[in-house]
N, C-alpha and C positions, 0 to 999 in steps of 0.2 A: 504494500500500500504506500502511495506517495501523497504527502500533504503539502499544501501551499495555497497561495492566492491565485485565482484565475479570474480574468475579466470575462463575464458572460454577456454576450450580445443577443438579445431576443428580437427577432424580426416579426413579432406579432404582439397584439395587446394582451395584457395579463393583469389580473387583480392580485398584486403581490405586495407584501409588506416586510419590513425588516424583522427578522426572526423566523421567517417561513423556511421550512425544510422542503426541498424540491427534488423530484426525479425528472431529469431532463435528458434529451437525446440530441446530439449534435456533433459538430466536428471540432476537434482540438487542433490548434495551429499556433505557430509563433507569430508575434506581431510583424506586420509587413515593414520592410526597410525601404525608405525612399532614397532618392539619389544622393550620392556622396557630396554633391555641391550644396545641399540644403543643410543649414545649421541646426534646425530643429529635427530631432529624431524621436518619433513616436515610440520606438522600441526602448530607447534610453529613458524616455518619460515614464514608461510603465515600469522599467527595471528599478528606477529610483523608489518606486512604490512597492517594490518586491513582487511585481507581477511579471511573469515570464511567458505566460500562455494566454490565448484567447479561445473561448469556447463559443462557437456560433450555433444558435438554435434557429432553424428555419421555421417558416410559417406553419408547415404541416408536420413538424417534428413533435415528438412526445414532450409534454410539459404537464406534470401532475404535482399538486401541492399535497405532501404527505402529512405535514403538521404545521401548526401556526403557534405564534407566541413563545418560541424557544430562544428568545433574544436575551442579550445582556440586560439585566434589570436596571442598570444605570443609564445605558444609552437608549433603550427603547422609548422611554417617555420623551426624551429630547427629540427623537425622530418623529414621533407622533405630533408633538407641539410644532415642530418645524414645518411639517406638512400642512397643519392648520393655518399657520402664518402664510405659507405660500398660497393657499386657497383664498385667504383674505385679500392678498395683493391681486390675485387673478380676478376676483370678484369686483373690486372697486377701482382698478386701474386698467388702462389699455395694455395690450400685449407688450409693446416696447417699454412702457413705464414700469410694468410689473417685473419685466426681465431685469431692468436696471436696479430696481429696488431690492429684488431678491439677491442680486450680486452684492450690493452695498451693505445690506442689513444682515443677510443670512449666509453670505459667502457662496451662493450658487449662481454661477455665471453661465450655466448651460442654456438658459432661455433668453440671453441677451441677443437681439438680432445681429446678424453678421455686419450689416452696414453701420450699426451703432458702434460695435466693437472697432470697426475700421476707423471711424471718426475719432474715437478715444485714442487709438493707437497712433494715428497720424498727427494728433495734436499733443502727443506726449503726456496724456492724462489717463492712460489705461490703468495706472496703478490705483485709481480710485474705485475701480470695479472689483478689486481684491481687498478684503478686510486687512487693514494694517494698523500701525500705531496711531494714525490719524483717526480712524474709526473707533478704535478701542479707547482713545483719549476722550472722544466725544461721548461714547457710551458710559465711561466712568464718571464723567462730569454730570451726565444726566442722572445716573444712579445716586450720586452724592447730593444733587439738588433735591430729588424726590425724598431721600431719607432725612433731609433736614426738616421736613414737615412732621417728623415723629420725635417724641421726647427721648433723643439719644445723645450720648456724649460724642465728641469727635472720634474717640477710639472706637466706639460702637458703630458709628457711621462707616469708618474705614474697614472694620471687620465684616460688616454686612456687604459692603461694596466688593470686598474680596470674594465672598461667597457668590454674589450675583455675577461677578466677572467670570468665575470658573464655570458657572451654570451657562453663561453665554458662550463660553468656549466650547462646551459640549453641544450647544444648539447649532453652532456654525460648523461642526464637523472636525474641529481641531487641526486645521491646516497650519503648516510651519509659521506663516506670517502672523496668524492669530495667536499661536502659542508664544512666539517671540514678543509680541506687543503686550499680551496679557502678563507674561512673566516680568517684563520691565515695569509695567504699572504696579504689579503686585509687590515688587521689591521696594518701590517708592512708598507704597502704603504700609508695608511691614516696617520700613524704616521709621515712619511717623508713629506707628503703634509702639515701637520699642524706643522711640525718641533718639534715633540715630540717623544722621544724614547719609544718604546714599550717593554713590558716584555713578554717573550715567554710563561712562565707558565700561566700568566694572559690571553694571547691570546688563549691558549689551553683550559683553563677553560671556557672562554666566548664562544668559539666555541661549546664546549660540552653543555653548558647551552642552547644556541640557538637551537641546533639540538634536544635536549630533550624537549624543549618547543613546537617545531613543531610536534614531535612524541615521547612521553615518552617511548614507547616500543622499540625504537632504542637501548636502554640500553642493551637489550637481543640479539641484532644482532651481529653475530660473526665478521662481517666486521667492525662494530663500535668498538667492543672490541679490535680487532687486530690493528686497525688504531690508537686508542688512546694509546694502550699499546706500540706500536713502538715509537711514538713521546715522550711519557713520559719516556721511557727508554733512549732515546737520551738526554733528558733534565736533568734527575735525576741520572741515573745509570752511563752513560758514563763519566761525569765529575769526579765522584769518582774513577772510574777505571783508568782514565788517570792520576789522581793525584797519585794514589797508584803505578802506573807503572812508574811514573816519566818521562813521554813523554813530553819533553820541547823543544828540539832542532829542528830547522827547517831543511827541506831537504826531499829527497825521502824516507829515512829510517823513518823519523818522520811521513811523510804522510802515509806510509804503516802501521806503528805501530798504528797510530791513527785510521785508517780505520778498522784494525783488532779488536781493542778494542771496537769501536762503533758497529761493527757487532756483537761482543760477547755480548755487552750490550743489543742489540735488541733481540738476541737469548734468553738471560735470561728473558727479559721482557715478551716475548710471549710464552715461553716454557710451562707454565701451561695451557694456552688456547689451544695450539696445542695438548698437551697430552690429555686434556679433550675431545676435539671435534674429533680429528683424531686418537688418541691412538698410536702415533708414536713419537720417539725422533730423531732429525736430527742434530747431531753435525756438520755434513759436511756443513750445511748451513752457518757456520761462514766463511769458505773459499769460498763457492759458491757465497755468496753475494758480496765478494770482486771483483769478475769478473762480476756478473750480474748487480749490481747497477750502476757502471760507464757506462755501456752500455746503460742504459735506456735513458739517455739524448740524446745520438746519435740516438737511435731508434725513440725517439719523434721528433727530428729534421728532420730525413729522412721521417718519417710518415707524418708530416705536409707538407713537400716538395712534396711528392707523391700525397697527397690529393688535394692540390691547383694547382699543375701542371696538374693533371688529370682533374681538374674542368675547367681550363682556357686554358691551352696549352697541349693538350693530347700527342703531340709528345715528350714532355719532360719527361713524366711519365715513 
């Protein structure tokens, strides 16, 4: 007997849920390898996720559900809740809007229309479609605001925010970028709880170490590389550029100049990765991110409002 992960492709509709045990009939094959000139390799993409074979089930092939609800008791509720939130987005938003919202809030970019992905890619803002530190920061801020309405101490708010953050991590499927961002915010919150100041670079390095201990192949994942390149650029390149530019005075001009320089630092940090994988250069991303990034917090707040109003008080959705 051989055990391992296999990607199953069903070419027929089926009422399946996480935790179902299936009997299926199909063809087992290795992932197809594209031309050597292409930087992206689907085979390597699956290998990073410890998947080495694909099992294709045709429309007329055998597919039988042997049992249900044999799932991990910790992950099963998060999958059910995630599917409910997806249904709420589908009900109240158009297809492109629902696809983008699912990507930004739930980390599921499978339903983002191709032309929308292409627009984000060519403007250098595709990173907003994957949950990262920007999103987790907005979610943490939202949790802390809501918890302030309860009679809790600052330590109590931080502890509950930690619990909610890790619940959100489960809800989004635990991708490397989400784990990295959640760990970094968690280290800051834990530092406040124990009254110790944390170091951002140490937090970033520790987050990378923990992710690579869980799956060393994450090092070759483009999401992992972009995520850490962005944060490293903010921590290492941006301060140097701000110092050279002499951005010191406070006010709107200061904020605009600082935002532009940080956006430029991120562009420098990820430029090599973008060129290698996508073979494009997007200087317009410096300006595009000035508009898109501030909007993410608002979109996250509205997305959570839509999810929970749709869940509990549908008329408010």
